C-alpha positions in Angstrom: -86.7 -124.4 58.1 -84.8 -126.5 55.5 -85.4 -126.4 51.8 -88.5 -128.2 50.7 -90.2 -127.9 54.2 -93.2 -125.8 55.1 -96.9 -125.9 55.8 -98.9 -128.2 53.5 -100.7 -126.3 50.7 -104.5 -126.0 50.8 -105.9 -128.6 48.4 -107.8 -127.2 45.5 -106.7 -123.6 46.0 -105.2 -122.2 42.7 -102.2 -119.9 42.7 -102.6 -116.3 41.6 -101.1 -117.3 38.2 -103.9 -119.9 37.7 -101.6 -122.9 38.1 -102.0 -125.5 40.9 -100.5 -124.3 44.1 -97.0 -125.8 44.2 -96.7 -125.3 48.0 -93.6 -123.8 49.7 -90.9 -122.7 47.2 -87.8 -124.9 47.1 -85.6 -122.2 45.5 -85.4 -118.5 46.1 -84.1 -117.4 42.7 -82.3 -118.6 39.6 -79.0 -117.7 41.3 -80.0 -119.8 44.3 -80.6 -122.8 42.0 -77.1 -122.4 40.4 -75.3 -122.0 43.7 -77.0 -125.0 45.4 -76.6 -127.3 42.4 -73.0 -126.2 42.1 -72.4 -127.1 45.8 -73.8 -130.5 45.0 -71.4 -131.0 42.1 -73.8 -130.2 39.2 -72.7 -127.2 37.2 -75.8 -125.5 35.8 -75.8 -122.5 33.5 -78.5 -119.8 33.6 -80.7 -121.7 31.1 -80.8 -124.8 33.2 -81.2 -122.9 36.5 -84.0 -120.8 35.0 -86.1 -123.7 33.9 -85.7 -125.5 37.3 -86.7 -122.3 39.1 -89.8 -121.9 37.0 -90.7 -125.6 37.4 -90.6 -125.1 41.1 -92.7 -121.9 41.2 -95.3 -122.9 38.5 -95.6 -126.6 39.5 -94.9 -127.6 35.9 -93.0 -130.8 34.8 -89.7 -130.4 33.0 -89.1 -132.3 29.8 -85.3 -132.6 29.4 -84.2 -133.8 26.0 -80.8 -134.3 24.5 -78.1 -137.0 23.7 -77.5 -139.8 26.2 -75.1 -139.0 28.9 -75.4 -135.2 29.0 -76.6 -134.9 32.6 -80.4 -135.2 32.2 -80.9 -137.8 34.9 -78.2 -136.3 37.1 -80.1 -133.0 37.1 -83.2 -134.5 38.7 -81.0 -136.4 41.2 -79.1 -133.2 42.1 -82.3 -131.2 42.6 -83.6 -133.9 44.9 -80.4 -133.8 46.9 -80.2 -130.0 47.3 -83.9 -129.7 48.3 -83.9 -132.6 50.7 -86.5 -134.3 48.7 -87.2 -138.0 48.2 -86.3 -139.1 44.7 -88.9 -141.5 43.1 -87.7 -142.9 39.8 -89.8 -144.5 37.0 -87.4 -146.1 34.6 -89.2 -146.4 31.2 -88.9 -149.3 28.8 -90.7 -150.8 25.9 -93.7 -152.7 27.3 -94.1 -150.6 30.5 -97.8 -150.6 31.4 -100.2 -149.2 34.0 -99.5 -152.0 36.5 -95.8 -151.0 36.7 -96.2 -147.3 36.4 -99.3 -146.5 38.5 -100.5 -149.3 40.6 -101.8 -152.9 40.6 -103.7 -155.1 43.0 -102.0 -157.8 45.0 -103.9 -160.7 43.4 -102.2 -163.5 45.4 -103.1 -161.8 48.6 -106.6 -161.2 47.4 -107.0 -164.9 46.4 -105.8 -166.0 49.9 -108.3 -163.6 51.5 -111.1 -165.1 49.4 -110.1 -168.7 50.2 -109.9 -167.8 53.9 -113.4 -166.4 53.8 -114.7 -169.5 52.0 -113.4 -171.6 54.9 -115.2 -169.3 57.4 -118.4 -169.5 55.2 -118.2 -173.3 55.1 -117.9 -173.5 58.9 -121.0 -171.1 59.2 -123.1 -173.2 56.8 -125.6 -175.8 58.0 -123.7 -178.8 59.4 -120.6 -176.6 60.0 -119.2 -175.7 63.3 -119.7 -171.9 63.0 -122.8 -170.0 64.2 -122.7 -166.8 62.0 -124.1 -166.0 58.6 -121.9 -166.3 55.4 -120.4 -163.0 54.5 -121.8 -161.4 51.3 -119.7 -161.1 48.2 -120.2 -157.3 48.2 -118.6 -157.0 51.7 -115.8 -159.3 50.6 -115.2 -157.3 47.4 -115.0 -154.0 49.4 -112.4 -155.8 51.7 -110.1 -157.1 48.9 -110.2 -153.8 47.0 -108.9 -151.8 49.9 -105.6 -150.1 50.8 -104.3 -153.3 52.3 -104.2 -155.0 48.9 -103.0 -152.1 46.8 -99.5 -152.1 45.4 -98.3 -148.6 44.6 -95.9 -147.9 41.7 -93.8 -144.8 41.2 -96.4 -142.4 39.8 -99.0 -143.2 42.5 -96.3 -143.2 45.1 -95.2 -139.7 44.1 -98.8 -138.4 44.2 -99.6 -139.9 47.6 -96.4 -138.8 49.3 -96.7 -136.4 52.2 -93.1 -135.4 52.0 -91.3 -133.3 49.3 -90.7 -135.5 46.2 -88.8 -135.2 43.0 -90.3 -137.6 40.4 -88.0 -138.7 37.7 -89.6 -140.3 34.6 -86.5 -141.5 32.9 -86.2 -142.2 29.1 -89.9 -141.5 28.5 -89.3 -141.8 24.8 -88.9 -145.6 25.2 -92.6 -146.2 26.0 -95.5 -146.6 23.6 -98.0 -143.8 23.0 -100.6 -145.7 25.0 -98.4 -145.7 28.1 -97.4 -142.1 27.5 -101.1 -141.3 27.7 -101.1 -142.6 31.3 -98.9 -139.7 32.3 -101.3 -137.0 31.1 -103.7 -137.1 34.0 -100.8 -137.1 36.5 -99.0 -134.2 34.8 -102.1 -132.0 34.2 -104.0 -132.5 37.5 -101.5 -134.3 39.8 -104.1 -137.0 40.5 -104.7 -140.7 39.7 -108.0 -142.4 39.3 -108.5 -145.8 40.9 -111.9 -147.2 40.0 -112.3 -149.2 43.2 -111.1 -146.4 45.5 -111.8 -143.1 43.7 -109.5 -140.3 42.7 -106.3 -139.8 44.6 -105.1 -136.2 44.6 -101.7 -134.9 45.6 -101.5 -133.2 48.9 -98.1 -132.0 48.0 -97.2 -131.4 44.3 -93.9 -133.2 43.3 -91.3 -131.7 41.1 -91.3 -133.8 37.9 -88.5 -134.4 35.4 -89.0 -136.4 32.3 -85.9 -137.3 30.3 -85.8 -138.2 26.6 -82.9 -139.3 24.3 -84.9 -138.3 21.2 -85.4 -141.9 20.0 -88.9 -141.0 19.0 -91.1 -137.9 18.9 -93.2 -137.4 22.0 -96.9 -136.4 21.7 -97.9 -132.8 21.5 -100.3 -133.4 24.5 -97.4 -134.4 26.7 -95.1 -131.6 25.6 -97.8 -129.0 26.2 -97.9 -129.9 29.9 -94.1 -129.4 30.3 -91.5 -126.8 30.4 -88.8 -127.7 27.9 -85.0 -128.0 28.4 -82.5 -129.2 25.9 -79.2 -130.5 27.2 -76.5 -130.9 24.6 -72.8 -131.7 25.0 -71.2 -129.0 27.1 -68.8 -126.3 25.8 -65.1 -126.9 26.2 -64.9 -124.6 29.3 -67.9 -126.1 31.0 -66.8 -129.7 30.4 -63.3 -128.8 31.7 -65.0 -127.4 34.8 -67.2 -130.5 35.2 -64.1 -132.7 35.1 -62.2 -130.6 37.6 -65.2 -130.6 40.0 -66.2 -134.3 39.7 -62.8 -136.0 39.5 -60.8 -135.8 42.8 -57.1 -135.4 42.4 -57.1 -134.3 38.8 -54.8 -131.5 37.8 -56.0 -128.5 35.8 -53.6 -129.4 32.9 -55.0 -133.0 32.7 -58.6 -131.8 33.0 -58.0 -129.4 30.1 -56.4 -132.1 28.0 -59.3 -134.5 28.6 -61.9 -131.9 27.7 -60.0 -130.9 24.5 -59.5 -134.5 23.3 -63.1 -135.4 24.0 -64.2 -132.3 22.1 -62.1 -133.2 19.1 -63.4 -136.8 19.1 -67.0 -135.5 18.9 -66.1 -133.8 15.6 -65.5 -137.2 14.0 -68.1 -139.4 12.4 -68.6 -141.9 15.3 -71.4 -144.4 15.9 -71.7 -143.1 19.5 -70.1 -139.8 20.7 -68.5 -139.9 24.2 -70.9 -138.7 26.8 -70.1 -136.5 29.8 -70.3 -139.5 32.1 -67.8 -141.4 29.9 -65.6 -138.3 29.9 -65.6 -138.5 33.7 -64.9 -142.2 33.6 -61.9 -141.6 31.3 -60.6 -138.8 33.5 -60.8 -141.0 36.6 -59.0 -143.8 34.8 -56.1 -141.5 33.9 -55.9 -140.3 37.5 -55.8 -143.9 38.8 -53.0 -144.7 36.3 -51.0 -141.8 37.5 -51.1 -139.9 34.2 -50.3 -136.2 34.6 -50.1 -135.3 30.9 -51.7 -137.3 28.0 -49.7 -138.5 25.0 -51.0 -140.3 22.0 -50.1 -143.8 23.3 -51.7 -143.2 26.7 -54.8 -141.9 25.1 -55.1 -144.9 22.6 -54.5 -147.4 25.4 -57.4 -146.1 27.4 -59.8 -145.1 24.7 -62.0 -148.2 25.4 -63.2 -146.4 28.5 -64.4 -143.5 26.4 -65.6 -145.2 23.2 -67.7 -148.4 22.9 -67.5 -149.4 19.3 -64.6 -151.0 17.5 -65.0 -148.7 14.4 -65.0 -145.7 16.7 -61.8 -146.8 18.5 -60.1 -147.3 15.2 -61.1 -143.9 13.8 -60.2 -142.2 17.1 -56.8 -143.9 17.2 -56.0 -142.6 13.6 -57.0 -139.1 14.6 -54.8 -139.2 17.7 -51.9 -140.6 15.7 -52.3 -137.8 13.1 -52.2 -135.2 15.9 -49.1 -136.8 17.4 -47.3 -136.8 14.1 -48.2 -133.2 13.5 -46.6 -132.2 16.8 -43.4 -134.0 15.8 
């Protein structure tokens, strides 16, 4: 039996801990989380692995906060890969509403269905060519508000899925408080209420990851429903290991230089600090250019891959020039 597979849980039966039954465990232990994520190229420490393990066992969502580009989204993607789960992603943005997050009705198809019924009713009316009675509006209403006309969005899709799912709610801090409230029913009961169809409950509880770049404070109600994980910029040793793992063909010396330079740049007053993903892009650029050891000129000529503001480029170039002069 592969990870994430097993007999469906019994709906409505709580776990011994009082939480909703999460179904078959995806991970055996914290060490299992670390090993499997590492095999997938995601280097997790005990803190990250511990939160993922508890989220699996307790059926609790994980709120992952931290600076942009520190591996929050990649964590959810990696968990989906190693558990053979389907990844369903809700990308949050300002103005996101229920119709894009939960569901909406296919109004064009409903209108066509109503028009088609009107044609039938006209034919069935006196003087028409039909012989039956006109269909009642109640019967038509039940027809157009059926599964056939329902357009599922990520949240409802994750709830209804019969397979193992990892639900990623990305950059949840970008939505308004009203939209954030839409998540509460899903995260507390793993169910969605559709007035025309009733309440849809999860047959299999998904693993849920919510990411936030701290652009605004999230509500206490949302935080209460989640386990919390903060991902900051990695240590020198961990970033060097990430570069060595994720950049094919890079030497240990070059990986060490990349990690050290990036770490020094993060000590400067920059508008945007280089993220881990940008560190990897820079390392790949240097490998493609055939660089085996970085000097100040090579670093300055490729800094645009790492930094994205002119003022940051100028400040970083001065820092690198100062380091180069000190060596001579």
